[in-house]
LOGUGU-264212 format. One record per residue (C-alpha): residue number from 1; residue in three letters; x, y, z. Coordinates in steps of 0.2 Angstrom, whole numbers. Each point is the difference from the previous one (the first is absolute). Layout:
N
lofi num = NUM | residuo = Ala | east = X | north = Y | up = Z
...
//
This chain:
360
lofi num = 1 | residuo = Unk | east = 659 | north = 698 | up = 313
lofi num = 2 | residuo = Unk | east = -15 | north = 8 | up = -3
lofi num = 3 | residuo = Unk | east = -6 | north = -11 | up = -13
lofi num = 4 | residuo = Unk | east = 3 | north = -16 | up = 9
lofi num = 5 | residuo = Unk | east = -8 | north = 8 | up = 16
lofi num = 6 | residuo = Unk | east = -16 | north = 5 | up = -9
lofi num = 7 | residuo = Unk | east = 0 | north = -16 | up = -9
lofi num = 8 | residuo = Unk | east = 1 | north = -11 | up = 15
lofi num = 9 | residuo = Unk | east = -13 | north = 11 | up = 9
lofi num = 10 | residuo = Unk | east = -12 | north = -2 | up = -14
lofi num = 11 | residuo = Unk | east = 3 | north = -19 | up = 0
lofi num = 12 | residuo = Unk | east = -3 | north = -1 | up = 18
lofi num = 13 | residuo = Unk | east = -17 | north = 10 | up = 0
lofi num = 14 | residuo = Unk | east = -7 | north = -11 | up = -15
lofi num = 15 | residuo = Unk | east = 5 | north = -15 | up = 7
lofi num = 16 | residuo = Unk | east = -7 | north = 3 | up = 17
lofi num = 17 | residuo = Unk | east = -16 | north = 6 | up = -7
lofi num = 18 | residuo = Unk | east = -2 | north = -16 | up = -9
lofi num = 19 | residuo = Unk | east = 8 | north = -11 | up = 12
lofi num = 20 | residuo = Unk | east = -14 | north = 4 | up = 13
lofi num = 21 | residuo = Unk | east = -12 | north = -10 | up = -12
lofi num = 22 | residuo = Unk | east = 12 | north = -14 | up = 0
lofi num = 23 | residuo = Unk | east = 1 | north = 0 | up = 18
lofi num = 24 | residuo = Unk | east = -18 | north = 1 | up = 5
lofi num = 25 | residuo = Unk | east = -4 | north = -14 | up = -13
lofi num = 26 | residuo = Unk | east = 12 | north = -11 | up = 7
lofi num = 27 | residuo = Unk | east = 10 | north = -1 | up = -15
lofi num = 28 | residuo = Unk | east = 17 | north = 5 | up = 8
lofi num = 29 | residuo = Unk | east = 9 | north = -12 | up = -11
lofi num = 30 | residuo = Unk | east = -7 | north = 7 | up = -16
lofi num = 31 | residuo = Unk | east = 14 | north = 13 | up = -1
lofi num = 32 | residuo = Unk | east = 14 | north = -12 | up = 1
lofi num = 33 | residuo = Unk | east = -8 | north = -12 | up = -13
lofi num = 34 | residuo = Unk | east = -3 | north = 14 | up = -11
lofi num = 35 | residuo = Unk | east = 17 | north = 8 | up = 1
lofi num = 36 | residuo = Unk | east = 9 | north = -18 | up = -3
lofi num = 37 | residuo = Unk | east = -11 | north = -2 | up = -15
lofi num = 38 | residuo = Unk | east = 5 | north = 15 | up = -7
lofi num = 39 | residuo = Unk | east = 19 | north = -6 | up = -2
lofi num = 40 | residuo = Unk | east = -3 | north = -11 | up = -15
lofi num = 41 | residuo = Unk | east = -8 | north = 14 | up = -8
lofi num = 42 | residuo = Unk | east = 15 | north = 11 | up = 2
lofi num = 43 | residuo = Unk | east = 12 | north = -14 | up = -9
lofi num = 44 | residuo = Unk | east = -12 | north = -5 | up = -13
lofi num = 45 | residuo = Unk | east = -1 | north = 20 | up = -5
lofi num = 46 | residuo = Unk | east = 18 | north = 2 | up = 0
lofi num = 47 | residuo = Unk | east = 3 | north = -16 | up = -11
lofi num = 48 | residuo = Unk | east = -14 | north = 7 | up = -13
lofi num = 49 | residuo = Unk | east = 7 | north = 17 | up = 0
lofi num = 50 | residuo = Unk | east = 19 | north = -3 | up = 4
lofi num = 51 | residuo = Unk | east = -1 | north = 17 | up = 9
lofi num = 52 | residuo = Unk | east = -1 | north = 6 | up = 19
lofi num = 53 | residuo = Unk | east = -13 | north = 13 | up = -3
lofi num = 54 | residuo = Unk | east = -10 | north = 2 | up = 18
lofi num = 55 | residuo = Unk | east = -17 | north = 2 | up = -8
lofi num = 56 | residuo = Unk | east = 2 | north = -15 | up = -12
lofi num = 57 | residuo = Unk | east = 6 | north = -11 | up = 14
lofi num = 58 | residuo = Unk | east = -13 | north = 7 | up = 13
lofi num = 59 | residuo = Unk | east = -14 | north = -4 | up = -13
lofi num = 60 | residuo = Unk | east = 5 | north = -17 | up = -2
lofi num = 61 | residuo = Unk | east = 0 | north = -1 | up = 18
lofi num = 62 | residuo = Unk | east = -17 | north = 7 | up = 1
lofi num = 63 | residuo = Unk | east = -6 | north = -14 | up = -13
lofi num = 64 | residuo = Unk | east = 8 | north = -13 | up = 10
lofi num = 65 | residuo = Unk | east = -6 | north = 5 | up = 17
lofi num = 66 | residuo = Unk | east = -18 | north = 1 | up = -7
lofi num = 67 | residuo = Unk | east = 2 | north = -18 | up = -8
lofi num = 68 | residuo = Unk | east = 6 | north = -6 | up = 17
lofi num = 69 | residuo = Unk | east = -15 | north = 9 | up = 10
lofi num = 70 | residuo = Unk | east = -14 | north = -7 | up = -13
lofi num = 71 | residuo = Unk | east = 8 | north = -18 | up = 2
lofi num = 72 | residuo = Unk | east = -1 | north = 2 | up = 19
lofi num = 73 | residuo = Unk | east = -18 | north = 5 | up = -2
lofi num = 74 | residuo = Unk | east = -3 | north = -15 | up = -12
lofi num = 75 | residuo = Unk | east = 8 | north = -13 | up = 12
lofi num = 76 | residuo = Unk | east = -10 | north = 6 | up = 15
lofi num = 77 | residuo = Unk | east = -17 | north = 1 | up = -9
lofi num = 78 | residuo = Unk | east = 3 | north = -17 | up = -12
lofi num = 79 | residuo = Unk | east = 8 | north = -11 | up = 15
lofi num = 80 | residuo = Unk | east = -3 | north = -3 | up = 18
lofi num = 81 | residuo = Unk | east = 17 | north = 8 | up = 4
lofi num = 82 | residuo = Unk | east = 0 | north = 15 | up = 12
lofi num = 83 | residuo = Unk | east = 7 | north = 16 | up = -6
lofi num = 84 | residuo = Unk | east = 17 | north = -1 | up = 10
lofi num = 85 | residuo = Unk | east = 3 | north = -16 | up = -8
lofi num = 86 | residuo = Unk | east = -3 | north = 7 | up = -17
lofi num = 87 | residuo = Unk | east = 11 | north = 16 | up = 4
lofi num = 88 | residuo = Unk | east = 15 | north = -11 | up = 5
lofi num = 89 | residuo = Unk | east = -2 | north = -11 | up = -15
lofi num = 90 | residuo = Unk | east = 0 | north = 15 | up = -12
lofi num = 91 | residuo = Unk | east = 14 | north = 9 | up = 10
lofi num = 92 | residuo = Unk | east = 12 | north = -15 | up = -1
lofi num = 93 | residuo = Unk | east = -4 | north = -3 | up = -18
lofi num = 94 | residuo = Unk | east = 1 | north = 16 | up = -8
lofi num = 95 | residuo = Unk | east = 16 | north = 4 | up = 12
lofi num = 96 | residuo = Unk | east = 9 | north = -15 | up = -5
lofi num = 97 | residuo = Unk | east = -4 | north = 3 | up = -18
lofi num = 98 | residuo = Unk | east = 5 | north = 18 | up = 1
lofi num = 99 | residuo = Unk | east = 18 | north = -5 | up = 7
lofi num = 100 | residuo = Unk | east = 2 | north = -14 | up = -12
lofi num = 101 | residuo = Unk | east = -2 | north = 14 | up = -13
lofi num = 102 | residuo = Unk | east = 11 | north = 12 | up = 8
lofi num = 103 | residuo = Unk | east = 13 | north = -13 | up = 1
lofi num = 104 | residuo = Unk | east = -1 | north = -3 | up = -19
lofi num = 105 | residuo = Unk | east = 0 | north = 18 | up = -4
lofi num = 106 | residuo = Unk | east = 16 | north = 2 | up = 11
lofi num = 107 | residuo = Unk | east = 9 | north = -13 | up = -10
lofi num = 108 | residuo = Unk | east = -3 | north = 9 | up = -17
lofi num = 109 | residuo = Unk | east = 13 | north = 10 | up = -8
lofi num = 110 | residuo = Unk | east = -11 | north = 16 | up = -2
lofi num = 111 | residuo = Unk | east = 8 | north = 13 | up = 11
lofi num = 112 | residuo = Unk | east = -17 | north = 7 | up = 4
lofi num = 113 | residuo = Unk | east = -5 | north = -13 | up = 12
lofi num = 114 | residuo = Unk | east = 10 | north = 8 | up = 15
lofi num = 115 | residuo = Unk | east = -11 | north = 8 | up = 13
lofi num = 116 | residuo = Unk | east = -16 | north = -12 | up = -3
lofi num = 117 | residuo = Unk | east = 3 | north = -5 | up = 18
lofi num = 118 | residuo = Unk | east = -4 | north = 17 | up = 8
lofi num = 119 | residuo = Unk | east = -19 | north = -5 | up = -2
lofi num = 120 | residuo = Unk | east = 4 | north = -15 | up = 13
lofi num = 121 | residuo = Unk | east = 5 | north = 12 | up = 14
lofi num = 122 | residuo = Unk | east = -4 | north = 18 | up = -7
lofi num = 123 | residuo = Unk | east = 11 | north = 14 | up = -4
lofi num = 124 | residuo = Unk | east = -7 | north = 17 | up = 4
lofi num = 125 | residuo = Unk | east = 14 | north = 10 | up = -7
lofi num = 126 | residuo = Unk | east = -5 | north = -6 | up = -17
lofi num = 127 | residuo = Unk | east = -17 | north = 11 | up = 1
lofi num = 128 | residuo = Unk | east = -1 | north = 16 | up = -13
lofi num = 129 | residuo = Unk | east = -13 | north = 12 | up = -1
lofi num = 130 | residuo = Unk | east = -10 | north = -10 | up = -12
lofi num = 131 | residuo = Unk | east = -2 | north = -14 | up = 12
lofi num = 132 | residuo = Unk | east = -6 | north = 13 | up = 13
lofi num = 133 | residuo = Unk | east = -13 | north = 7 | up = -13
lofi num = 134 | residuo = Unk | east = -6 | north = -17 | up = -3
lofi num = 135 | residuo = Unk | east = -3 | north = -4 | up = 18
lofi num = 136 | residuo = Unk | east = -7 | north = 16 | up = 3
lofi num = 137 | residuo = Unk | east = -14 | north = -3 | up = -14
lofi num = 138 | residuo = Unk | east = -3 | north = -19 | up = 5
lofi num = 139 | residuo = Unk | east = -2 | north = 7 | up = 18
lofi num = 140 | residuo = Unk | east = -12 | north = 14 | up = -5
lofi num = 141 | residuo = Unk | east = -10 | north = -14 | up = -12
lofi num = 142 | residuo = Unk | east = 0 | north = -11 | up = 16
lofi num = 143 | residuo = Unk | east = -8 | north = 14 | up = 11
lofi num = 144 | residuo = Unk | east = -13 | north = 5 | up = -13
lofi num = 145 | residuo = Unk | east = -5 | north = -18 | up = -2
lofi num = 146 | residuo = Unk | east = 0 | north = -2 | up = 20
lofi num = 147 | residuo = Unk | east = -12 | north = 16 | up = 1
lofi num = 148 | residuo = Unk | east = -10 | north = -5 | up = -13
lofi num = 149 | residuo = Unk | east = -4 | north = -18 | up = 4
lofi num = 150 | residuo = Unk | east = 2 | north = 1 | up = 19
lofi num = 151 | residuo = Unk | east = -17 | north = -4 | up = 6
lofi num = 152 | residuo = Unk | east = 2 | north = -16 | up = -11
lofi num = 153 | residuo = Unk | east = 17 | north = -4 | up = 6
lofi num = 154 | residuo = Unk | east = -5 | north = 2 | up = 17
lofi num = 155 | residuo = Unk | east = -16 | north = -11 | up = -2
lofi num = 156 | residuo = Unk | east = 10 | north = -14 | up = -8
lofi num = 157 | residuo = Unk | east = 13 | north = 1 | up = 13
lofi num = 158 | residuo = Unk | east = -11 | north = -4 | up = 14
lofi num = 159 | residuo = Unk | east = -15 | north = -9 | up = -7
lofi num = 160 | residuo = Unk | east = 2 | north = -8 | up = -17
lofi num = 161 | residuo = Unk | east = -16 | north = -8 | up = 1
lofi num = 162 | residuo = Unk | east = -10 | north = 14 | up = 3
lofi num = 163 | residuo = Unk | east = 10 | north = 10 | up = -13
lofi num = 164 | residuo = Unk | east = -7 | north = -13 | up = -13
lofi num = 165 | residuo = Unk | east = -17 | north = 0 | up = 6
lofi num = 166 | residuo = Unk | east = -2 | north = 19 | up = -2
lofi num = 167 | residuo = Unk | east = 6 | north = -2 | up = -18
lofi num = 168 | residuo = Unk | east = 19 | north = 4 | up = -1
lofi num = 169 | residuo = Unk | east = 10 | north = -9 | up = -11
lofi num = 170 | residuo = Unk | east = 12 | north = -8 | up = 14
lofi num = 171 | residuo = Unk | east = 10 | north = -8 | up = -13
lofi num = 172 | residuo = Unk | east = 5 | north = 16 | up = -11
lofi num = 173 | residuo = Unk | east = 2 | north = 9 | up = 17
lofi num = 174 | residuo = Unk | east = 12 | north = -12 | up = 7
lofi num = 175 | residuo = Unk | east = 9 | north = -1 | up = -16
lofi num = 176 | residuo = Unk | east = 3 | north = 20 | up = -2
lofi num = 177 | residuo = Unk | east = 7 | north = 1 | up = 19
lofi num = 178 | residuo = Unk | east = 12 | north = -15 | up = -4
lofi num = 179 | residuo = Unk | east = 6 | north = 8 | up = -16
lofi num = 180 | residuo = Unk | east = 4 | north = 17 | up = 9
lofi num = 181 | residuo = Unk | east = 10 | north = -11 | up = 14
lofi num = 182 | residuo = Unk | east = 10 | north = -10 | up = -14
lofi num = 183 | residuo = Unk | east = 3 | north = 18 | up = -8
lofi num = 184 | residuo = Unk | east = 7 | north = 7 | up = 16
lofi num = 185 | residuo = Unk | east = 10 | north = -14 | up = 4
lofi num = 186 | residuo = Unk | east = 8 | north = -1 | up = -18
lofi num = 187 | residuo = Unk | east = 4 | north = 19 | up = 2
lofi num = 188 | residuo = Unk | east = 10 | north = -3 | up = 17
lofi num = 189 | residuo = Unk | east = 11 | north = -14 | up = -8
lofi num = 190 | residuo = Unk | east = 13 | north = 11 | up = -6
lofi num = 191 | residuo = Unk | east = 1 | north = 9 | up = 18
lofi num = 192 | residuo = Unk | east = -2 | north = -14 | up = 12
lofi num = 193 | residuo = Unk | east = 1 | north = -16 | up = -11
lofi num = 194 | residuo = Unk | east = -9 | north = -16 | up = -1
lofi num = 195 | residuo = Unk | east = 5 | north = -7 | up = 17
lofi num = 196 | residuo = Unk | east = -6 | north = 16 | up = 10
lofi num = 197 | residuo = Unk | east = -13 | north = 5 | up = -9
lofi num = 198 | residuo = Unk | east = -14 | north = -8 | up = 11
lofi num = 199 | residuo = Unk | east = 7 | north = 9 | up = 15
lofi num = 200 | residuo = Unk | east = -4 | north = 17 | up = -9
lofi num = 201 | residuo = Unk | east = -18 | north = -6 | up = -3
lofi num = 202 | residuo = Unk | east = -3 | north = -7 | up = 17
lofi num = 203 | residuo = Unk | east = 10 | north = 10 | up = 12
lofi num = 204 | residuo = Unk | east = -9 | north = 17 | up = -1
lofi num = 205 | residuo = Unk | east = -16 | north = -8 | up = 2
lofi num = 206 | residuo = Unk | east = 4 | north = -11 | up = 14
lofi num = 207 | residuo = Unk | east = 6 | north = 15 | up = 10
lofi num = 208 | residuo = Unk | east = -16 | north = 11 | up = -5
lofi num = 209 | residuo = Unk | east = -11 | north = -15 | up = 5
lofi num = 210 | residuo = Unk | east = 7 | north = 2 | up = 18
lofi num = 211 | residuo = Unk | east = -6 | north = 19 | up = 1
lofi num = 212 | residuo = Unk | east = -18 | north = -1 | up = -6
lofi num = 213 | residuo = Unk | east = -16 | north = -10 | up = -3
lofi num = 214 | residuo = Unk | east = -5 | north = 11 | up = -15
lofi num = 215 | residuo = Unk | east = 3 | north = -6 | up = -17
lofi num = 216 | residuo = Unk | east = 2 | north = 17 | up = -7
lofi num = 217 | residuo = Unk | east = 12 | north = 6 | up = 14
lofi num = 218 | residuo = Unk | east = 10 | north = -16 | up = -2
lofi num = 219 | residuo = Unk | east = 2 | north = 4 | up = -19
lofi num = 220 | residuo = Unk | east = 6 | north = 17 | up = 3
lofi num = 221 | residuo = Unk | east = 11 | north = -4 | up = 14
lofi num = 222 | residuo = Unk | east = 8 | north = -15 | up = -10
lofi num = 223 | residuo = Unk | east = 3 | north = 13 | up = -14
lofi num = 224 | residuo = Unk | east = 8 | north = 11 | up = 12
lofi num = 225 | residuo = Unk | east = 11 | north = -14 | up = 9
lofi num = 226 | residuo = Unk | east = 5 | north = -6 | up = -17
lofi num = 227 | residuo = Unk | east = 7 | north = 16 | up = -7
lofi num = 228 | residuo = Unk | east = 9 | north = 4 | up = 18
lofi num = 229 | residuo = Unk | east = 8 | north = -17 | up = -1
lofi num = 230 | residuo = Unk | east = 6 | north = 3 | up = -18
lofi num = 231 | residuo = Unk | east = 7 | north = 18 | up = 5
lofi num = 232 | residuo = Unk | east = 6 | north = -5 | up = 15
lofi num = 233 | residuo = Unk | east = 8 | north = -16 | up = -7
lofi num = 234 | residuo = Unk | east = 8 | north = 10 | up = -14
lofi num = 235 | residuo = Unk | east = 7 | north = 13 | up = 12
lofi num = 236 | residuo = Unk | east = 9 | north = -13 | up = 10
lofi num = 237 | residuo = Unk | east = 7 | north = -8 | up = -15
lofi num = 238 | residuo = Unk | east = 7 | north = 14 | up = -7
lofi num = 239 | residuo = Unk | east = 9 | north = 5 | up = 16
lofi num = 240 | residuo = Unk | east = 10 | north = -16 | up = 1
lofi num = 241 | residuo = Unk | east = 11 | north = -8 | up = -14
lofi num = 242 | residuo = Unk | east = -5 | north = -17 | up = -6
lofi num = 243 | residuo = Unk | east = -16 | north = 0 | up = 6
lofi num = 244 | residuo = Unk | east = -14 | north = -5 | up = -12
lofi num = 245 | residuo = Unk | east = -15 | north = 9 | up = 0
lofi num = 246 | residuo = Unk | east = -14 | north = -13 | up = -2
lofi num = 247 | residuo = Unk | east = 5 | north = -10 | up = 16
lofi num = 248 | residuo = Unk | east = 2 | north = 16 | up = 10
lofi num = 249 | residuo = Unk | east = -17 | north = 4 | up = -4
lofi num = 250 | residuo = Unk | east = -6 | north = -17 | up = 4
lofi num = 251 | residuo = Unk | east = 9 | north = 0 | up = 17
lofi num = 252 | residuo = Unk | east = -7 | north = 18 | up = 4
lofi num = 253 | residuo = Unk | east = -18 | north = -6 | up = -4
lofi num = 254 | residuo = Unk | east = 2 | north = -16 | up = 11
lofi num = 255 | residuo = Unk | east = 7 | north = 10 | up = 16
lofi num = 256 | residuo = Unk | east = -15 | north = 12 | up = -2
lofi num = 257 | residuo = Unk | east = -11 | north = -16 | up = -1
lofi num = 258 | residuo = Unk | east = 7 | north = -7 | up = 16
lofi num = 259 | residuo = Unk | east = -3 | north = 17 | up = 8
lofi num = 260 | residuo = Unk | east = -18 | north = 0 | up = -6
lofi num = 261 | residuo = Unk | east = -2 | north = -17 | up = 7
lofi num = 262 | residuo = Unk | east = 5 | north = 5 | up = 16
lofi num = 263 | residuo = Unk | east = -5 | north = 18 | up = 3
lofi num = 264 | residuo = Unk | east = -15 | north = 3 | up = -9
lofi num = 265 | residuo = Unk | east = -15 | north = 6 | up = 12
lofi num = 266 | residuo = Unk | east = -13 | north = -11 | up = -6
lofi num = 267 | residuo = Unk | east = 9 | north = -17 | up = -6
lofi num = 268 | residuo = Unk | east = 17 | north = 2 | up = 8
lofi num = 269 | residuo = Unk | east = 7 | north = -14 | up = 12
lofi num = 270 | residuo = Unk | east = 6 | north = 14 | up = 12
lofi num = 271 | residuo = Unk | east = -18 | north = 8 | up = 2
lofi num = 272 | residuo = Unk | east = -8 | north = -17 | up = -1
lofi num = 273 | residuo = Unk | east = 10 | north = -6 | up = 15
lofi num = 274 | residuo = Unk | east = -2 | north = 17 | up = 8
lofi num = 275 | residuo = Unk | east = -19 | north = -3 | up = -1
lofi num = 276 | residuo = Unk | east = 0 | north = -19 | up = 5
lofi num = 277 | residuo = Unk | east = 10 | north = 6 | up = 17
lofi num = 278 | residuo = Unk | east = -13 | north = 14 | up = 2
lofi num = 279 | residuo = Unk | east = -15 | north = -12 | up = -3
lofi num = 280 | residuo = Unk | east = 7 | north = -13 | up = 13
lofi num = 281 | residuo = Unk | east = 2 | north = 13 | up = 13
lofi num = 282 | residuo = Unk | east = -17 | north = 7 | up = -3
lofi num = 283 | residuo = Unk | east = -5 | north = -19 | up = 2
lofi num = 284 | residuo = Unk | east = 8 | north = -1 | up = 16
lofi num = 285 | residuo = Unk | east = -7 | north = 15 | up = 7
lofi num = 286 | residuo = Unk | east = -18 | north = -5 | up = -5
lofi num = 287 | residuo = Unk | east = 3 | north = -17 | up = 7
lofi num = 288 | residuo = Unk | east = 7 | north = 8 | up = 17
lofi num = 289 | residuo = Unk | east = -14 | north = 13 | up = 1
lofi num = 290 | residuo = Unk | east = -13 | north = -14 | up = -4
lofi num = 291 | residuo = Unk | east = 8 | north = -12 | up = 14
lofi num = 292 | residuo = Unk | east = -1 | north = 15 | up = 12
lofi num = 293 | residuo = Unk | east = -18 | north = 3 | up = -2
lofi num = 294 | residuo = Unk | east = -4 | north = -19 | up = 3
lofi num = 295 | residuo = Unk | east = 11 | north = 1 | up = 16
lofi num = 296 | residuo = Unk | east = -10 | north = 15 | up = 5
lofi num = 297 | residuo = Unk | east = -18 | north = -9 | up = -5
lofi num = 298 | residuo = Unk | east = 4 | north = -16 | up = 11
lofi num = 299 | residuo = Unk | east = 9 | north = 8 | up = 15
lofi num = 300 | residuo = Unk | east = -7 | north = 13 | up = 13
lofi num = 301 | residuo = Unk | east = 18 | north = 7 | up = 3
lofi num = 302 | residuo = Unk | east = 10 | north = 2 | up = -15
lofi num = 303 | residuo = Unk | east = 15 | north = 7 | up = 11
lofi num = 304 | residuo = Unk | east = 1 | north = -15 | up = 10
lofi num = 305 | residuo = Unk | east = 16 | north = -9 | up = -1
lofi num = 306 | residuo = Unk | east = -9 | north = -15 | up = -7
lofi num = 307 | residuo = Unk | east = -6 | north = 9 | up = -14
lofi num = 308 | residuo = Unk | east = 18 | north = 8 | up = -4
lofi num = 309 | residuo = Unk | east = 7 | north = -17 | up = 1
lofi num = 310 | residuo = Unk | east = -13 | north = -6 | up = -13
lofi num = 311 | residuo = Unk | east = 5 | north = 14 | up = -12
lofi num = 312 | residuo = Unk | east = 19 | north = -3 | up = 3
lofi num = 313 | residuo = Unk | east = -3 | north = -17 | up = -5
lofi num = 314 | residuo = Unk | east = -10 | north = 4 | up = -16
lofi num = 315 | residuo = Unk | east = 11 | north = -4 | up = -17
lofi num = 316 | residuo = Unk | east = -5 | north = 16 | up = -8
lofi num = 317 | residuo = Unk | east = 5 | north = 12 | up = 14
lofi num = 318 | residuo = Unk | east = 17 | north = 10 | up = -1
lofi num = 319 | residuo = Unk | east = 5 | north = 15 | up = 9
lofi num = 320 | residuo = Unk | east = 2 | north = 9 | up = -16
lofi num = 321 | residuo = Unk | east = -19 | north = -4 | up = -5
lofi num = 322 | residuo = Unk | east = -5 | north = 6 | up = 17
lofi num = 323 | residuo = Unk | east = 8 | north = 16 | up = -1
lofi num = 324 | residuo = Unk | east = -9 | north = 4 | up = -17
lofi num = 325 | residuo = Unk | east = -16 | north = -3 | up = 8
lofi num = 326 | residuo = Unk | east = 4 | north = 12 | up = 13
lofi num = 327 | residuo = Unk | east = 6 | north = 13 | up = -14
lofi num = 328 | residuo = Unk | east = -18 | north = -2 | up = -8
lofi num = 329 | residuo = Unk | east = -7 | north = 3 | up = 16
lofi num = 330 | residuo = Unk | east = -9 | north = -17 | up = 0
lofi num = 331 | residuo = Unk | east = 10 | north = -6 | up = 16
lofi num = 332 | residuo = Unk | east = 6 | north = 7 | up = 15
lofi num = 333 | residuo = Unk | east = 15 | north = -6 | up = 9
lofi num = 334 | residuo = Unk | east = 8 | north = 2 | up = 18
lofi num = 335 | residuo = Unk | east = 13 | north = -13 | up = 3
lofi num = 336 | residuo = Unk | east = -6 | north = -17 | up = -4
lofi num = 337 | residuo = Unk | east = -18 | north = 7 | up = 3
lofi num = 338 | residuo = Unk | east = -10 | north = 3 | up = -17
lofi num = 339 | residuo = Unk | east = -19 | north = 5 | up = -3
lofi num = 340 | residuo = Unk | east = -10 | north = 4 | up = -15
lofi num = 341 | residuo = Unk | east = -5 | north = 18 | up = -3
lofi num = 342 | residuo = Unk | east = -18 | north = 4 | up = -6
lofi num = 343 | residuo = Unk | east = 7 | north = 1 | up = -18
lofi num = 344 | residuo = Unk | east = 10 | north = -16 | up = 1
lofi num = 345 | residuo = Unk | east = -15 | north = -9 | up = 7
lofi num = 346 | residuo = Unk | east = -11 | north = 5 | up = -15
lofi num = 347 | residuo = Unk | east = 14 | north = -5 | up = -12
lofi num = 348 | residuo = Unk | east = 4 | north = -15 | up = 8
lofi num = 349 | residuo = Unk | east = -19 | north = -5 | up = 1
lofi num = 350 | residuo = Unk | east = -1 | north = 3 | up = -19
lofi num = 351 | residuo = Unk | east = 15 | north = -11 | up = -4
lofi num = 352 | residuo = Unk | east = -5 | north = -14 | up = 12
lofi num = 353 | residuo = Unk | east = -17 | north = -1 | up = -7
lofi num = 354 | residuo = Unk | east = 7 | north = -1 | up = -19
lofi num = 355 | residuo = Unk | east = 11 | north = -15 | up = 6
lofi num = 356 | residuo = Unk | east = -13 | north = -8 | up = 9
lofi num = 357 | residuo = Unk | east = -11 | north = 1 | up = -16
lofi num = 358 | residuo = Unk | east = 14 | north = -4 | up = -11
lofi num = 359 | residuo = Unk | east = 3 | north = -17 | up = 11
lofi num = 360 | residuo = Unk | east = -19 | north = -3 | up = -2
//
């Protein structure tokens, strides 16, 4: 249990870190394409060796994933097709070929072929201590590379043309970060599987993006969220029988992403709606105050029933708005008789002048 929890936490952290760059580069389908492209590599590695050694199979998956990635880059650069089209083509081609090879392997008389299907949906229970050490080494390597090339990655992410102008080898930097994304995805195939691996790459980054506008903070939060998803999902799956760890982790991640979409202070739908309502109420208040000033400017007696009738017929007027003006000491109200205070008159004068200048 400790080994599995540590492994899923490390996997979540490294995929969260690297997934931030995939999300910000608008390559969200990249993780899905790479994970599916790794499947034929696993099958070919088994056919060549005849053994289910995890390191050998993952090496085959890594080579296959890199080939798929470079094919995607080649299609985009050599043709007029968009990146999403290239991703879809490579995903379908490699996954179809991988499923064909798995079907062929399962019909062989070799008893060792059983269990290869775990790479489709993941089987975290098969993680051993050596797998966790491998994940930890790769995570440390990714963190080191991120720190060493942070400036280059950041400039490439937000302004590729500028990075090329100041002399950065943008192609090499792009290949470097893409290769680490492939490596992180391959490491997660045993735990989460080909089908769900893209969620592990994207969900922590998508959640972190809702809470910050800083790249460094986003990468850090994505790593923390990814580790949390791994630990919490593993704990839930261990508490119940017949619950696969990978799908539970993805469901936990999805729930938290939805929570972030709704409740994050800066980008959340809830707070955005609250700000919208507040802004609309402030606009109504300013409109009412400016209209009161206009009445006061054009009528000698602003307490006359005629002026009160004009105010009541004003579309922006509500009792709540008038009460807010009273609370702000802009207006005094006695029954239906209202009058602007000196502070309210000055504030209304500024608003009315601004509105007049804007209309002009």
